[in-house]
C-alpha positions as CSV (number, residue, x, y, z in Angstrom):
1,M,35.0,45.3,-12.6
2,R,35.0,45.0,-8.2
3,R,31.4,46.3,-8.0
4,T,30.1,44.1,-11.4
5,L,31.7,40.8,-9.4
6,L,29.9,41.7,-6.5
7,R,26.8,42.0,-8.1
8,W,26.8,38.6,-9.9
9,L,27.8,37.5,-6.6
10,L,24.4,38.5,-4.8
11,A,22.6,38.2,-7.7
12,S,23.9,34.9,-7.5
13,L,23.4,34.2,-3.7
14,A,19.8,35.8,-4.4
15,L,18.4,32.8,-6.8
16,A,20.4,30.1,-5.0
17,A,18.1,30.4,-2.3
18,V,14.4,31.1,-3.8
19,P,13.7,27.3,-5.5
20,A,14.4,26.6,-1.3
21,L,12.2,28.9,-0.2
22,A,9.6,27.4,-3.1
23,Q,10.3,24.0,-1.7
24,E,9.5,24.7,1.9
25,I,6.9,21.9,2.9
26,S,3.7,23.0,5.0
27,D,3.2,21.4,7.9
28,D,-0.2,20.2,7.0
29,E,0.9,18.6,3.7
30,I,3.7,16.7,6.7
31,H,0.8,16.0,8.6
32,D,-0.6,14.1,5.6
33,Q,1.9,12.4,4.5
34,V,3.1,11.0,7.9
35,L,-1.5,9.6,8.2
36,L,-1.0,8.4,4.6
37,K,2.4,6.3,5.0
38,L,1.2,5.0,9.0
39,A,-2.3,3.3,7.6
40,R,-0.5,2.2,4.5
41,D,2.2,0.2,6.9
42,T,1.2,-3.4,7.4
43,T,3.2,-3.3,10.5
44,V,1.8,-0.1,11.6
45,Q,-1.8,-0.3,11.0
46,G,-1.9,3.8,11.6
47,G,-5.4,4.4,13.0
48,A,-5.1,4.8,16.4
49,I,-2.1,7.1,16.3
50,E,-2.7,10.6,16.0
51,V,0.0,13.1,14.3
52,E,1.1,16.7,15.1
53,V,2.5,18.9,13.2
54,K,4.7,22.3,14.9
55,M,7.0,23.8,12.5
56,G,8.0,20.5,11.0
57,A,8.7,18.6,14.4
58,V,5.7,15.8,14.6
59,T,5.1,14.0,17.8
60,L,3.3,10.5,17.5
61,R,0.7,10.0,20.3
62,G,-1.4,7.0,20.5
63,K,-1.2,3.4,21.5
64,V,0.4,0.6,19.3
65,R,0.8,-3.3,19.3
66,T,4.2,-4.1,19.6
67,T,7.4,-2.4,20.0
68,K,8.0,-3.3,16.5
69,A,5.1,-0.8,14.9
70,R,6.2,2.3,17.1
71,D,10.1,2.2,16.3
72,K,8.3,1.5,12.2
73,A,6.2,4.7,12.9
74,E,9.1,7.0,13.5
75,K,11.2,5.4,11.4
76,L,8.1,6.6,8.4
77,A,7.4,9.8,10.3
78,K,11.1,10.5,10.1
79,S,11.4,9.1,6.4
80,V,8.8,12.2,5.2
81,K,10.0,15.1,3.4
82,G,9.9,18.3,5.4
83,V,10.2,16.4,8.4
84,K,12.7,18.1,11.4
85,S,12.5,15.8,14.4
86,V,10.0,13.3,15.9
87,D,9.1,13.2,19.1
88,N,7.8,9.2,19.6
89,K,5.0,9.2,22.8
90,L,3.3,5.9,21.5
91,T,2.7,3.6,24.0
92,I,2.4,-0.9,23.8
93,S,-1.0,-2.5,23.9
94,P,-1.3,-5.7,22.1
95,S,-5.3,-4.7,22.4
96,A,-4.5,-1.4,19.8
97,H,-5.9,-1.4,16.6
């Protein structure tokens, strides 16, 4: 009885781990989704922003026009599924596009 219960428990744990592995999002997918969100946002207007992703950690570099745009870019990047952290290295430049 104990062995059957133990086998059932181990099998259940193994199956529970499979969907988590299948849902892992690649750095390339995260990169594309962050760029898309930045480009679509009217506050950020993401053309002058570079995005780098390593193991789910996103780094934003480049120039934005306002502090509001800088903060919004970080918020948008954090909202992408699979993002573990965001290092916001954006600088403010009123002439940025």
